[in-house]
C-alpha positions as CSV (number, residue, x, y, z in Angstrom):
1,X,-16.0,17.3,-0.8
2,X,-13.7,15.1,-2.9
3,X,-11.8,12.1,-1.6
4,X,-10.6,9.8,-4.3
5,X,-8.4,6.7,-4.5
6,X,-6.7,4.9,-7.3
7,X,-4.2,2.1,-7.6
8,X,-1.5,2.3,-10.3
9,X,-0.1,-1.1,-9.6
10,X,-0.1,-3.5,-6.6
11,X,2.3,-6.4,-6.6
12,X,6.0,-7.4,-6.8
13,X,6.5,-5.6,-10.1
14,X,5.5,-2.2,-8.7
15,X,3.3,-0.5,-6.1
16,X,1.8,3.0,-6.3
17,X,-1.4,4.4,-4.9
18,X,-2.9,7.8,-5.5
19,X,-5.2,9.8,-3.1
20,X,-6.8,13.1,-4.0
21,X,-8.6,15.7,-1.9
22,X,-10.0,19.2,-2.7
23,X,-6.7,20.6,-1.5
24,X,-4.2,18.4,-3.5
25,X,-3.0,14.9,-3.9
26,X,-0.5,12.4,-2.4
27,X,1.1,9.2,-3.6
28,X,1.7,6.2,-1.4
29,X,4.9,4.5,-2.7
30,X,6.5,5.0,-6.1
31,X,7.4,1.5,-7.2
32,X,6.0,1.6,-10.7
33,X,8.7,2.3,-13.4
34,X,9.1,6.0,-14.3
35,X,7.9,5.7,-17.9
36,X,4.7,4.0,-16.9
37,X,4.2,6.5,-14.1
38,X,4.5,9.4,-16.4
39,X,2.2,7.7,-18.9
40,X,-0.5,7.1,-16.3
41,X,-0.3,10.7,-15.0
42,X,-0.8,11.9,-18.6
43,X,-3.7,9.5,-19.3
44,X,-5.5,10.3,-16.0
45,X,-4.8,14.0,-16.1
46,X,-2.7,14.0,-12.9
47,X,-0.6,17.1,-12.7
48,X,2.7,16.9,-10.8
49,X,2.2,20.3,-9.3
50,X,-0.9,19.0,-7.6
51,X,1.0,16.2,-5.8
52,X,2.0,17.5,-2.4
53,X,4.2,14.6,-1.5
54,X,5.0,10.9,-1.6
55,X,4.4,8.7,1.5
56,X,6.8,5.7,1.6
57,X,5.9,2.4,3.3
58,X,9.3,0.7,3.2
59,X,12.6,0.5,1.2
60,X,12.0,-2.6,-1.0
61,X,12.5,-1.9,-4.7
62,X,8.9,-2.6,-5.8
63,X,7.8,0.3,-3.6
64,X,10.5,2.9,-4.4
65,X,11.7,2.2,-8.0
66,X,10.8,5.7,-9.2
67,X,11.2,7.6,-6.0
68,X,14.6,9.1,-6.6
69,X,13.5,10.6,-10.0
70,X,10.2,11.9,-8.7
71,X,12.0,13.4,-5.7
72,X,15.1,14.9,-7.4
73,X,14.0,15.7,-10.9
74,X,10.3,16.5,-10.3
75,X,10.9,18.0,-6.8
76,X,8.2,15.9,-5.1
77,X,8.6,16.0,-1.3
78,X,9.1,12.6,0.3
79,X,7.7,11.5,3.7
80,X,9.3,8.5,5.3
81,X,10.9,7.2,8.5
82,X,14.6,7.7,8.9
83,X,15.5,4.0,8.8
84,X,13.5,3.6,5.6
85,X,15.4,6.6,4.1
86,X,18.7,5.0,5.0
87,X,17.6,1.6,3.5
88,X,16.6,3.3,0.2
89,X,19.9,5.2,-0.2
90,X,22.0,2.1,0.5
91,X,20.3,0.4,-2.5
92,X,22.9,0.3,-5.4
93,X,20.0,0.6,-7.9
94,X,19.0,3.9,-6.4
95,X,22.5,5.3,-5.7
96,X,22.5,7.0,-9.2
97,X,19.5,9.1,-8.2
98,X,19.2,9.1,-4.4
99,X,16.3,10.5,-2.4
100,X,17.9,13.6,-1.2
101,X,15.7,16.6,-1.9
102,X,12.9,17.8,0.3
103,X,12.9,14.7,2.6
104,X,10.7,14.8,5.7
105,X,11.1,12.3,8.5
106,X,7.9,11.0,10.0
107,X,7.4,9.2,13.3
108,X,5.0,6.3,13.8
109,X,1.7,7.2,15.5
110,X,2.5,11.0,15.2
111,X,-0.1,12.5,12.9
112,X,0.8,15.2,10.4
113,X,-1.1,17.2,7.7
114,X,-0.5,17.2,4.0
115,X,-2.8,18.2,1.1
116,X,-5.7,18.5,3.5
117,X,-5.3,15.0,4.8
118,X,-4.4,14.0,8.3
119,X,-1.9,11.2,8.1
120,X,-0.7,8.8,10.7
121,X,2.0,6.1,10.0
122,X,2.0,2.9,12.1
123,X,4.3,-0.1,12.5
124,X,3.8,-3.0,10.1
125,X,6.0,-6.2,10.5
126,X,8.0,-7.0,7.4
127,X,11.6,-8.0,6.7
128,X,12.7,-4.5,5.4
129,X,14.7,-1.9,7.3
130,X,11.4,-0.4,8.6
131,X,7.8,-0.6,7.4
132,X,4.7,1.4,8.0
133,X,1.0,1.4,7.1
134,X,-0.9,4.6,6.7
135,X,-4.2,5.8,8.3
136,X,-5.5,8.8,6.4
137,X,-8.5,10.9,7.1
138,X,-10.2,13.7,5.2
139,X,-13.2,15.6,6.5
140,X,-14.5,12.7,8.5
141,X,-13.8,9.9,6.0
142,X,-11.1,7.5,6.9
143,X,-8.8,5.3,4.8
144,X,-6.2,2.7,5.9
145,X,-3.5,1.0,3.8
146,X,-1.5,-2.0,5.0
147,X,0.8,-3.8,2.7
148,X,3.8,-6.2,3.0
149,X,2.6,-7.3,6.3
150,X,3.7,-10.5,8.0
151,X,0.9,-10.6,10.5
152,X,-2.0,-8.4,11.6
153,X,-0.8,-7.0,15.0
154,X,-3.1,-5.4,17.6
155,X,-1.8,-2.0,16.5
156,X,-2.8,-2.7,12.8
157,X,-6.1,-4.0,14.0
158,X,-6.8,-0.8,16.0
159,X,-6.3,1.3,12.9
160,X,-8.5,-1.0,10.7
161,X,-11.1,-0.7,13.4
162,X,-11.4,3.1,12.7
163,X,-11.3,2.9,8.9
164,X,-14.2,3.4,6.5
165,X,-12.0,2.2,3.6
166,X,-9.3,-0.4,3.7
167,X,-6.5,-1.5,1.4
168,X,-5.1,-4.7,2.8
169,X,-2.5,-7.2,1.6
170,X,-3.7,-10.6,0.6
171,X,-0.5,-12.0,-0.8
172,X,-0.7,-15.7,-0.9
173,X,-2.9,-18.8,-0.8
174,X,-1.2,-21.1,1.8
175,X,-1.8,-24.3,-0.2
176,X,-0.5,-22.7,-3.5
177,X,2.6,-21.5,-1.6
178,X,3.2,-24.9,0.0
179,X,2.9,-26.8,-3.2
180,X,4.5,-24.2,-5.5
181,X,8.0,-24.0,-7.0
182,X,9.6,-21.7,-4.5
183,X,12.6,-23.0,-2.5
184,X,11.9,-23.9,1.1
185,X,13.8,-20.9,2.4
186,X,11.7,-18.4,0.4
187,X,8.5,-20.1,1.4
188,X,9.5,-19.7,5.0
189,X,10.5,-16.1,4.4
190,X,7.0,-15.3,3.0
191,X,5.0,-17.1,5.7
192,X,7.1,-16.6,8.9
193,X,5.3,-13.5,10.3
194,X,7.7,-10.9,8.9
195,X,7.0,-11.6,5.2
196,X,3.6,-11.3,3.7
197,X,-0.1,-11.8,4.6
198,X,-2.0,-14.9,3.6
199,X,-5.5,-14.8,2.3
200,X,-6.7,-16.5,5.5
201,X,-5.1,-13.9,7.8
202,X,-6.5,-11.1,5.6
203,X,-9.9,-12.8,5.8
204,X,-9.8,-12.9,9.7
205,X,-8.9,-9.2,9.8
206,X,-11.6,-8.2,7.5
207,X,-14.2,-10.4,9.1
208,X,-13.6,-8.7,12.5
209,X,-14.4,-5.3,11.0
210,X,-16.7,-6.1,8.1
211,X,-19.8,-4.3,9.5
212,X,-18.2,-0.8,9.5
213,X,-16.0,-1.1,6.4
214,X,-17.6,0.5,3.4
215,X,-15.1,-1.0,0.9
216,X,-12.1,-3.2,0.9
217,X,-9.4,-3.6,-1.7
218,X,-7.0,-6.5,-1.6
219,X,-3.5,-5.6,-2.6
220,X,-0.1,-7.1,-3.4
221,X,-1.4,-10.5,-4.6
222,X,1.4,-12.8,-5.5
223,X,1.8,-13.7,-9.1
224,X,2.8,-17.3,-8.4
225,X,1.1,-18.2,-5.1
226,X,-2.3,-16.6,-5.5
227,X,-5.1,-15.6,-7.9
228,X,-7.8,-12.9,-7.5
229,X,-10.3,-15.8,-7.4
230,X,-8.5,-17.6,-4.6
231,X,-8.1,-14.4,-2.5
232,X,-11.7,-13.3,-3.0
233,X,-13.3,-16.7,-2.3
234,X,-11.2,-17.3,0.9
235,X,-12.3,-13.9,2.2
236,X,-15.9,-14.1,1.1
237,X,-16.2,-17.4,2.9
238,X,-15.7,-15.5,6.2
239,X,-18.1,-12.6,5.4
240,X,-21.8,-12.1,5.6
241,X,-23.4,-12.5,2.2
242,X,-24.5,-8.9,2.2
243,X,-20.9,-7.7,2.4
244,X,-19.6,-9.6,-0.7
245,X,-20.0,-6.7,-3.1
246,X,-17.9,-4.4,-1.0
247,X,-14.6,-6.3,-1.6
248,X,-12.4,-6.5,-4.7
249,X,-8.8,-7.4,-5.6
250,X,-6.5,-4.7,-7.1
251,X,-4.7,-5.6,-10.3
252,X,-1.0,-6.3,-9.9
253,X,0.0,-4.3,-13.0
254,X,-2.9,-2.3,-14.4
255,X,-4.4,0.9,-12.9
256,X,-7.7,0.5,-11.1
257,X,-10.6,3.0,-11.8
258,X,-10.7,6.1,-9.7
259,X,-12.9,5.4,-6.6
260,X,-14.9,8.1,-4.9
261,X,-14.7,7.7,-1.1
262,X,-17.7,9.2,0.7
């Protein structure tokens, strides 16, 4: 059986993730610009007709930039919560091409099926209209994605506890944020529990579950308040040495390789 994962961008300039099974493919978020998206699809041989839908985490622009075009012009079904949909269509930048075709409302912690996957959305704290993470299983292999997350709640932790593979935000290094150029208000917004996840909080979450996780990808690293080296060293400090090779940081802008999940 085939279960594959690829990141096409993970950061404030655009987020988009691709999952493929024997029965089709899905995207999580569509925040990469449409020209780049089409270029990546061509380069990686991804056919639009194979994509059965786009799962949306929340309504911020870096997660939905190309959603209206993929939904309206390319006819890709979109799966999201009702408040997220309202938030997207209120955005002036998206009004020109709203998300209006084949839109399916999902409810948190109510699983549904798509492209052979069993998908369950769950609450993730963030200062958007609504925000969800996704727990996805395919023929016994489980995958969990948590991004734009102020703090790891018990709910999030319970999904990570059942995952073989994890994509987890590791947005900022606390010291770099504190000493960096951002105004005080923005620093507070990032670190106040409804903003983004620090390297240290990500490390604690991974540490709790390190022995059953097969692989971890760190996502949504800040351009100004983090580096892949900072994120990886903070997390590796908390892990057993034997687990160090199972963790890597996703590039903010460039596509990752296509990973086989077994």
